[in-house]
C-alpha positions as CSV (number, residue, x, y, z in Angstrom):
1,X,42.5,28.9,67.9
2,X,44.0,25.6,69.2
3,X,42.4,23.1,71.6
4,X,44.1,22.0,74.8
5,X,44.4,18.3,75.5
6,X,41.6,16.9,77.6
7,X,42.5,16.2,81.2
8,X,40.7,13.5,83.3
9,X,37.8,13.3,80.9
10,X,37.2,17.0,80.9
11,X,36.3,18.6,77.6
12,X,39.0,20.5,75.9
13,X,39.0,24.3,76.2
14,X,39.9,26.6,73.4
15,X,43.3,28.3,73.8
16,X,43.7,31.6,72.0
17,X,46.5,31.8,69.6
18,X,49.2,34.4,70.3
19,X,48.3,37.8,68.9
20,X,50.2,38.9,65.9
21,X,52.8,41.6,66.8
22,X,51.7,45.1,66.0
23,X,53.9,47.4,64.0
24,X,55.4,50.2,66.1
25,X,53.3,53.4,66.0
26,X,54.7,56.0,63.7
27,X,53.8,59.7,64.3
28,X,52.3,61.3,61.3
29,X,54.4,63.7,59.4
30,X,52.4,66.7,60.6
31,X,53.1,65.8,64.2
32,X,56.8,65.4,63.6
33,X,56.9,68.9,62.2
34,X,54.8,70.4,65.0
35,X,56.6,73.2,66.9
36,X,57.8,72.4,70.3
37,X,57.2,74.7,73.3
38,X,60.0,75.8,75.6
39,X,60.2,73.6,78.8
40,X,58.0,74.4,81.7
41,X,60.8,75.4,84.0
42,X,62.0,77.9,81.4
43,X,58.5,79.4,81.2
44,X,58.5,79.8,85.0
45,X,61.9,81.5,84.9
46,X,60.9,83.9,82.2
47,X,57.6,84.7,83.9
48,X,59.4,85.5,87.1
49,X,62.0,87.6,85.4
50,X,60.5,88.9,82.1
51,X,63.0,91.7,81.7
52,X,65.7,89.0,81.0
53,X,63.4,86.5,79.2
54,X,65.5,86.5,76.0
55,X,68.7,85.9,78.0
56,X,67.1,83.0,79.9
57,X,65.8,81.5,76.7
58,X,69.2,81.8,75.0
59,X,71.0,80.1,77.9
60,X,68.6,77.3,78.1
61,X,68.5,76.8,74.4
62,X,72.3,76.2,74.2
63,X,72.2,73.9,77.2
64,X,69.2,71.8,75.9
65,X,69.2,72.2,72.1
66,X,73.0,72.6,71.5
67,X,73.7,68.8,72.0
68,X,70.7,67.9,69.7
69,X,72.1,70.1,66.9
70,X,75.6,68.7,67.3
71,X,74.2,65.1,67.1
72,X,72.1,66.0,64.1
73,X,75.1,67.3,62.1
74,X,77.4,64.4,63.1
75,X,74.8,61.9,62.1
76,X,74.2,63.7,58.7
77,X,77.9,63.7,58.0
78,X,78.3,60.1,59.0
79,X,75.5,59.1,56.6
80,X,76.8,61.3,53.8
81,X,80.5,62.0,54.1
82,X,81.5,65.2,52.4
83,X,78.0,66.6,52.3
84,X,78.3,70.4,51.8
85,X,77.5,72.6,54.8
86,X,75.0,74.7,52.8
87,X,73.0,71.6,51.9
88,X,72.6,70.8,55.6
89,X,71.7,74.4,56.3
90,X,69.0,74.3,53.7
91,X,67.5,71.2,55.3
92,X,67.5,72.9,58.7
93,X,66.0,76.1,57.4
94,X,63.2,74.4,55.6
95,X,62.3,72.3,58.6
96,X,62.3,75.2,61.1
97,X,60.6,77.7,58.9
98,X,57.8,75.1,58.5
99,X,57.6,74.8,62.3
100,X,57.5,78.6,62.7
101,X,54.7,78.8,60.3
102,X,52.7,76.2,62.1
103,X,53.3,78.0,65.4
104,X,51.7,81.1,64.1
105,X,48.7,79.2,62.7
106,X,48.0,77.1,65.8
107,X,48.4,79.3,68.8
108,X,47.5,82.7,67.5
109,X,43.8,82.4,68.2
110,X,43.9,81.8,72.0
111,X,43.9,85.4,73.3
112,X,46.8,87.2,75.1
113,X,48.1,84.0,76.7
114,X,48.1,82.3,73.3
115,X,50.0,85.3,71.8
116,X,52.7,85.1,74.5
117,X,52.9,81.3,73.9
118,X,53.2,81.8,70.2
119,X,56.1,84.2,70.4
120,X,57.8,82.0,73.0
121,X,57.5,78.9,70.8
122,X,58.7,80.9,67.9
123,X,61.8,82.2,69.7
124,X,62.5,78.7,70.9
125,X,62.1,77.3,67.3
126,X,64.4,80.0,65.9
127,X,67.1,79.3,68.5
128,X,67.0,75.7,67.6
129,X,67.4,76.6,63.9
130,X,70.4,78.9,64.6
131,X,72.1,76.2,66.6
132,X,71.5,73.7,63.7
133,X,73.0,76.2,61.2
134,X,76.0,76.7,63.4
135,X,76.5,72.9,63.6
136,X,76.1,72.6,59.9
137,X,79.1,75.0,59.4
138,X,81.2,73.1,62.0
139,X,80.7,75.6,64.8
140,X,80.2,74.1,68.2
141,X,76.5,74.6,69.0
142,X,77.1,73.7,72.7
143,X,79.6,76.5,73.4
144,X,78.4,79.3,75.7
145,X,79.3,81.8,73.0
146,X,76.3,80.5,71.0
147,X,74.0,82.2,73.6
148,X,75.7,85.5,72.7
149,X,75.2,84.8,69.0
150,X,71.5,84.1,69.5
151,X,70.9,87.4,71.2
152,X,72.9,89.4,68.6
153,X,71.4,87.5,65.6
154,X,67.9,87.9,67.0
155,X,68.7,91.6,67.6
156,X,68.0,91.6,71.3
157,X,71.4,93.3,71.6
158,X,73.4,95.1,69.0
159,X,76.8,93.9,70.0
160,X,78.3,90.8,71.6
161,X,79.7,92.7,74.6
162,X,76.3,93.9,75.7
163,X,74.8,90.5,75.1
164,X,77.5,88.8,77.3
165,X,76.9,91.3,80.1
166,X,73.1,90.6,80.0
167,X,73.7,86.9,79.9
168,X,75.8,87.2,83.0
169,X,73.1,89.1,84.8
170,X,70.5,86.6,83.8
171,X,72.6,83.7,84.9
172,X,73.2,85.3,88.2
173,X,69.5,85.9,88.7
174,X,68.8,82.3,87.7
175,X,71.1,81.1,90.4
176,X,69.7,83.5,93.0
177,X,66.1,82.4,92.1
178,X,67.1,78.8,92.6
179,X,68.6,79.5,96.0
180,X,66.0,82.0,97.4
181,X,62.9,81.7,95.2
182,X,61.3,84.5,93.3
183,X,60.6,87.8,94.8
184,X,57.4,89.8,94.9
185,X,54.7,88.9,92.5
186,X,53.6,91.4,89.8
187,X,50.1,91.4,88.5
188,X,49.8,88.5,86.0
189,X,48.4,90.6,83.2
190,X,51.3,93.0,83.3
191,X,53.8,90.2,83.5
192,X,52.2,88.5,80.4
193,X,52.3,91.7,78.4
194,X,55.9,92.5,79.4
195,X,57.0,88.9,78.7
196,X,55.2,88.9,75.3
197,X,56.8,92.1,74.2
198,X,60.3,90.9,75.2
199,X,59.9,87.5,73.4
200,X,58.4,89.2,70.4
201,X,61.5,91.4,70.2
202,X,63.6,88.3,70.3
203,X,61.5,86.4,67.7
204,X,61.6,89.3,65.2
205,X,58.0,90.3,65.6
206,X,59.1,93.8,66.5
207,X,56.0,95.9,66.7
208,X,54.1,95.2,69.9
209,X,50.9,95.8,68.0
210,X,51.6,92.6,66.1
211,X,51.5,90.7,69.3
212,X,48.2,92.1,70.3
213,X,46.8,91.8,66.8
214,X,47.1,88.1,67.3
215,X,44.4,88.4,69.9
216,X,41.9,89.5,67.3
217,X,39.9,86.5,66.0
218,X,40.4,85.7,62.3
219,X,43.2,88.1,61.6
220,X,45.4,86.4,64.1
221,X,46.0,83.2,62.1
222,X,47.0,85.1,58.9
223,X,49.2,87.5,60.8
224,X,50.8,84.9,62.9
225,X,51.7,82.6,60.0
226,X,53.1,85.4,57.9
227,X,55.0,87.2,60.6
228,X,56.6,84.0,62.0
229,X,57.7,82.7,58.6
230,X,59.1,86.0,57.5
231,X,61.0,86.7,60.8
232,X,62.5,83.1,60.7
233,X,63.7,83.4,57.1
234,X,65.4,86.7,57.9
235,X,67.1,85.2,60.9
236,X,68.2,82.2,58.9
237,X,69.9,84.5,56.4
238,X,71.8,86.4,59.1
239,X,72.8,83.1,60.7
240,X,74.1,81.8,57.4
241,X,76.3,84.9,56.9
242,X,77.7,84.7,60.4
243,X,78.6,81.0,60.5
244,X,79.7,80.9,56.8
245,X,82.3,83.5,57.7
246,X,83.2,82.0,61.0
247,X,83.6,78.4,59.8
248,X,84.8,75.5,61.9
249,X,86.5,76.6,65.2
250,X,89.6,74.7,66.3
251,X,89.0,73.8,70.0
252,X,92.7,74.1,70.7
253,X,92.9,77.5,69.1
């Protein structure tokens, strides 16, 4: 502390020294690897239109996560010119498989709503991974065709033509919902079950009983961790094969 100069015979008063600057807070590694949930508006859209939940998620993922993947790949290549695409892919796969595993361990114990949340977070994490793999191979992750890729790679649709048709329907319903609001309300329990099954299909947790098994205390954590990790690894391999054969796309072509 320092003392101020006395004024008009008054005793000096202590003046506190400036506080030392604090270092910026750094999130722990575990927090940085924590899975991210889909945005709230997307959840609302999927809950109102569960039949087309995968299509809504794919469209929003390309809009929101595509630019992030493109920036990641550009930054990685600027820092390490000539880095092989497969090395970038390996980084992305390790990162997002870890997030998928954490998703299954964290939210699988919260009953049916937790199970639906789990598969939604997993599908969102997997979409992010696919877009990063595309960017690593020089394929534009922001192009609308990536939404088609997501639905085919995640086996929601068998062929691209069907996926594009479903995406068109979902986009039309999204616009109609924005203009006129949602229609009649279905019982929440039925909506949650239907939404959970559709998202589980997208995330690779194919058997509906796996979704509901997450509701069982104890077994849920083990099942969620294993199922999420396995499904994400399988999706990563399919994505590698697709974008390795596709390669960079010439925008003028």
